[in-house]
C-alpha positions in Angstrom: 7.0 11.6 -10.6 10.5 13.0 -10.8 12.4 9.7 -10.8 14.1 8.7 -14.2 14.5 5.0 -13.2 12.1 2.3 -14.4 9.6 1.8 -11.5 9.8 -2.0 -11.8 13.6 -1.7 -11.5 13.3 0.5 -8.4 11.3 -2.3 -6.6 13.4 -5.1 -8.2 10.4 -6.9 -9.7 9.5 -8.1 -13.2 7.0 -6.2 -15.3 4.5 -9.1 -15.0 4.9 -9.3 -11.2 1.7 -9.9 -9.2 0.2 -7.5 -6.7 1.5 -9.7 -3.9 5.0 -9.8 -5.4 5.0 -6.0 -5.6 3.8 -5.6 -2.0 6.4 -8.2 -0.8 9.2 -6.4 -2.6 8.1 -3.0 -1.3 8.0 -4.2 2.3 11.4 -5.7 2.1 13.0 -2.6 0.6 11.1 -0.3 3.0 12.5 -2.2 6.0 16.0 -2.1 4.5 16.2 1.6 3.4 14.0 3.4 6.0 16.1 6.4 7.2 15.6 5.4 10.8 17.1 2.0 10.2 20.1 3.0 8.2 23.0 3.3 10.7 26.0 3.7 8.4 26.6 5.5 5.1 24.9 8.5 3.5 21.7 9.3 5.3 20.6 11.8 2.6 21.1 9.1 0.0 19.1 6.6 2.0 16.2 9.1 2.4 16.2 9.8 -1.3 16.2 6.1 -2.1 13.4 5.5 0.4 11.3 8.3 -1.2 12.0 6.7 -4.6 10.8 3.3 -3.4 7.6 4.9 -2.0 6.9 6.7 -5.2 7.3 3.5 -7.3 5.0 1.5 -5.0 2.3 4.2 -5.0 2.1 3.8 -8.8 2.5 0.0 -9.2 0.2 -0.8 -6.3 -2.6 1.2 -8.0 -4.2 -0.8 -10.8 -5.2 2.3 -12.8 -1.9 4.0 -12.4 0.0 0.9 -13.2 -1.9 0.3 -16.4 -1.3 3.8 -17.5 2.5 3.5 -16.7 2.7 0.2 -18.6 1.1 1.7 -21.6 2.6 5.1 -21.8 5.8 4.8 -19.7 4.7 7.7 -17.5 2.7 8.4 -14.4 -0.7 10.1 -14.9 -0.4 13.8 -14.3 3.4 13.8 -14.2 6.3 13.6 -16.6 7.6 10.1 -16.7 11.0 8.7 -17.6 11.8 9.9 -21.1 8.4 11.4 -21.8 6.0 14.2 -21.0 3.3 12.2 -19.3 -0.1 11.6 -20.8 -0.6 13.0 -24.3 3.0 13.3 -25.3 4.0 13.0 -28.9 2.8 16.1 -30.8 6.0 17.5 -32.2 7.7 16.8 -28.8 5.1 18.8 -26.9 2.8 17.4 -24.1 -0.9 18.1 -24.2 -0.5 20.8 -21.5 2.3 22.5 -23.6 0.0 22.5 -26.6 -2.7 24.4 -24.7 -0.1 26.8 -23.3 1.3 27.3 -26.7 -1.9 28.4 -28.4 -4.0 29.8 -25.5 -1.8 30.5 -22.5 -1.8 28.7 -19.2 -5.1 30.2 -18.1 -6.9 28.3 -20.9 -5.2 25.0 -20.2 -7.1 24.4 -17.0 -7.3 27.7 -15.1 -4.8 30.2 -13.9 -1.9 28.7 -12.1 -1.9 29.4 -8.4 0.6 32.0 -7.4 2.3 31.9 -4.1 4.5 29.6 -2.1 4.3 25.9 -3.3 2.5 23.4 -1.1 4.6 20.8 0.7 4.8 17.1 -0.4 2.5 14.5 1.1 4.3 11.7 3.0 3.6 8.0 3.3 4.3 5.7 6.2 3.6 2.0 6.3 2.6 0.1 9.5 2.5 -3.7 9.7 0.1 -5.3 12.2 -1.0 -8.8 13.2 -4.4 -10.5 13.1 -4.6 -10.3 16.8 -4.2 -6.5 16.5 -6.9 -6.4 13.8 -9.2 -8.2 16.3 -8.6 -5.9 19.2 -7.4 -2.7 17.6 -4.0 -1.1 18.4 -2.3 2.2 19.0 1.2 2.7 17.5 3.6 5.6 17.7 5.5 6.2 14.5 8.7 8.3 14.1 9.6 9.9 10.9 12.0 12.6 9.5 10.6 15.3 7.3 10.9 18.9 6.3 9.2 21.2 8.9 8.7 24.9 9.1 12.0 26.7 10.0 11.7 28.2 13.5 14.4 30.8 12.9 12.4 32.6 10.2 9.0 31.2 11.0 8.8 29.6 7.6 9.2 32.8 5.7 12.7 32.0 4.4 13.6 35.6 5.2 16.3 36.6 7.7 14.4 39.8 8.7 11.1 37.9 9.0 9.4 40.1 6.4 8.7 37.3 4.0 8.9 37.4 0.2 8.6 40.6 -1.7 6.9 40.9 -5.0 8.9 39.4 -7.9 9.9 42.2 -10.3 9.8 40.0 -13.3 6.2 38.7 -13.0 4.9 41.3 -10.6 3.6 38.7 -8.2 1.6 36.6 -10.7 4.1 33.8 -10.8 3.7 33.7 -14.6 5.5 35.3 -17.5 4.6 35.6 -21.1 6.9 35.0 -24.0 6.6 34.7 -27.8 7.4 31.2 -29.1 8.1 30.5 -32.8 6.2 27.6 -34.2 6.0 26.0 -37.6 2.8 27.9 -38.2 4.0 31.3 -36.9 4.6 33.1 -33.6 2.4 32.4 -30.6 2.2 34.0 -27.2 3.0 31.4 -24.4 2.6 31.6 -20.7 4.8 29.8 -18.2 6.2 29.8 -14.7 8.4 32.8 -13.8 12.1 31.7 -13.8 13.1 34.3 -11.2 10.6 33.2 -8.5 9.9 29.7 -9.7 6.3 30.5 -10.1 5.7 31.6 -6.5 5.2 35.3 -7.3 7.7 36.4 -4.6 11.4 36.4 -3.9 13.3 36.6 -0.6 15.6 39.6 -0.5 17.5 38.5 2.6 17.5 34.6 2.9 17.5 33.0 6.3 20.9 31.5 7.2 19.4 28.5 8.9 17.2 27.3 6.0 18.9 29.2 3.2 15.7 30.9 2.2 13.6 27.8 1.8 11.6 28.3 5.1 12.1 24.6 5.9 14.4 22.4 8.0 14.8 18.8 8.9 12.7 17.6 11.9 11.9 14.3 13.6 8.2 13.9 14.5 6.4 11.4 16.6 2.7 10.6 15.9 0.3 8.3 17.7 -1.8 6.3 15.3 -5.0 4.7 16.5 -5.9 1.7 14.4 -9.5 0.5 14.9 -10.6 -3.2 15.2 -11.5 -4.8 11.9 -9.2 -2.6 9.8 -8.7 -3.9 6.2 -5.4 -4.5 4.4 -4.3 -1.3 2.6 -6.5 1.0 4.7 -5.0 4.4 5.3 -5.2 7.1 8.0 -4.8 10.7 6.9 -3.1 13.3 9.2 -3.9 16.7 7.6 -1.0 19.1 7.6 1.6 16.7 9.0 3.5 16.2 5.7 6.3 18.3 4.6 6.1 22.1 5.0 5.8 24.1 1.8 8.7 26.4 0.8 8.7 30.0 2.2 5.5 29.5 4.2 3.6 27.4 1.8 0.8 25.1 3.0 1.9 21.8 4.6 1.3 18.5 2.8 -0.5 15.6 4.5 0.8 12.4 6.1 -0.8 9.1 5.0 -0.3 6.0 7.2 -1.0 2.8 5.3 -2.0 -0.4 7.2 -0.4 -3.8 6.1 -1.5 -7.0 7.8 0.9 -9.9 8.4 -0.2 -13.2 7.0 -1.4 -15.7 9.6 0.0 -19.2 9.9 -3.5 -20.7 10.3 -6.2 -18.3 9.2 -7.0 -16.7 5.9 -9.2 -13.7 5.8 -12.3 -12.9 3.6 -13.8 -9.6 4.8 -14.7 -10.1 8.4 -14.7 -14.0 8.1 -11.8 -16.2 8.9 -11.1 -19.5 7.2 -9.0 -22.4 8.4 -8.4 -26.0 7.5 -8.9 -28.9 9.9 -7.7 -32.5 9.3 -9.6 -35.4 10.9 -9.2 -39.1 10.8 -11.6 -41.3 8.8 -12.9 -42.8 12.0 -13.7 -39.3 13.3 -15.4 -38.6 10.0 -17.4 -41.8 10.1 -18.4 -41.7 13.8 -18.4 -38.0 14.5 -16.3 -36.2 16.9 -15.7 -32.9 18.9 -12.8 -30.9 17.4 -11.1 -28.1 19.3 -9.9 -25.1 17.2 -7.7 -22.4 18.5 -9.5 -19.2 17.4 -7.9 -15.8 17.7 -9.7 -15.2 21.0 -9.5 -18.6 22.5 -10.5 -22.2 21.8 -13.8 -23.1 20.2 -15.4 -26.6 19.9 -16.6 -27.8 16.5 -19.1 -30.6 16.5 -18.2 -32.9 13.6 -21.2 -34.9 12.5 -21.1 -38.6 11.7 -20.5 -39.3 8.0 -18.6 -36.0 7.4 -17.0 -35.8 4.0 -13.9 -34.0 2.8 -14.8 -30.5 1.8 -17.5 -30.1 4.4 -17.5 -26.7 6.1 -18.6 -25.7 9.6 -19.4 -22.1 10.4 -19.0 -20.8 13.9 -20.9 -17.5 14.1 -19.3 -14.4 15.7 -15.7 -15.8 16.0 -14.2 -14.0 13.1 -13.0 -10.4 12.9 -14.9 -7.3 13.8 -16.8 -5.5 11.0 -15.0 -2.2 10.3 -18.2 -0.1 10.7 -19.7 -2.0 13.6 -22.4 -4.6 13.6 -20.6 -7.4 15.4 -18.1 -9.8 14.1 -17.7 -12.2 11.1 -17.7 -16.0 11.3 -15.0 -18.6 11.7 -15.3 -21.1 8.8 -13.6 -24.5 9.3 -12.9 -26.5 6.1 -12.7 -30.2 7.0 -10.3 -32.6 5.2 -10.4 -36.3 6.0 -6.9 -37.8 6.6 -6.6 -41.4 5.4 -3.5 -43.4 6.7 -1.1 -44.6 4.1 0.0 -47.6 6.2 -2.1 -49.8 8.5 -1.1 -52.1 11.3 -2.2 -55.7 11.2 -4.8 -55.0 13.9 -6.2 -52.0 12.0 -6.4 -54.0 8.8 -8.3 -56.8 10.5 -10.8 -54.4 12.0 -11.3 -52.8 8.6 -11.8 -56.1 7.0 -14.4 -57.1 9.6 -16.1 -53.7 9.0 -16.1 -54.4 5.2 -17.6 -57.9 5.7 -20.3 -56.5 7.9 -21.2 -54.2 5.1 -21.3 -57.0 2.5 -18.0 -56.0 0.7 -15.5 -58.4 -0.7 -12.3 -57.8 1.2 -10.3 -59.9 -1.2 -10.9 -57.3 -3.8 -7.5 -55.5 -4.1 -9.4 -52.2 -4.7 -11.1 -52.3 -1.3 -8.7 -49.9 0.4 -8.6 -47.7 -2.6 -12.3 -47.4 -2.4 -12.0 -46.6 1.3 -9.6 -43.8 0.5 -11.8 -42.4 -2.2 -14.8 -42.5 0.1 -13.1 -40.3 2.6 -11.3 -38.1 0.0 -7.9 -39.8 0.3 -5.3 -39.9 -2.4 
């Protein structure tokens, strides 16, 4: 990751922040700094900041990457702030540099790919409701990215001929040099400085894209989100990321799904949970309770003698299973509500009820026992 700022600082969270804190901070910043939202000020700066926010979230929202970052201060596979990524610390050289130093780049994991570099992958976040999880939804997203330049057809060359072989590396993208080490000289292999490792150079750069083969473009994409989608699910659009320089392969677009919390329901897989408060008379005598499910009202038969903590399961009234197979269940957790104050009439009736059951109503702990029996405080 190219950013030099601390990733926690980028998102404005503490190092011990929970996953939910990180997600909440990311959503807030993404809404604030999305390039399509920023009306005033420097658009380029907003885009750079938005990209930095996305990069920070992609690391801190991944448990394995976050653990690595917390331990080493860098992102796996990339040079982190103030370091060389994983394996740094041998005389100032990273592990990849050590292999290059002794054996050349080919021995450090295969010959580096020559040719135009691949474009960056892009991330876009969509927030949907529980109702949209139930039925599925189609959204159109709009985003700005680097697309292939039409003037030069992505070659970066004004004459459309594309890059010519780099004279320094002869098209390999790699050059060799002798490096002096404490134990003597060694042959090292690295990216060619003239062509930046691409193996080719543009003799006559395109005036529109200045030889990069890319230009800014706004793209619209329709995203079909199926019923039952999970939080954090992603949809991949191959080749719809940023175009590579000078005709390089396009990156991909990843659309991530975030689900808004519901004011009534909590989700557990395809099941939905909700709380229902009933009176102690309803608990004692039984009752019919109407619950507003996502797809309409449902009647719950409360049995006589129901206690606090009793659960009722209504089959097939939860969310769809992602891979078919019907829907989950609606699970109602019942809590008995005991009044803190009683009218004289209510008290008389309860005392009569107590006497009928053989209880001593003069006992000052009588109502306390009533509350305890029905789960009251």
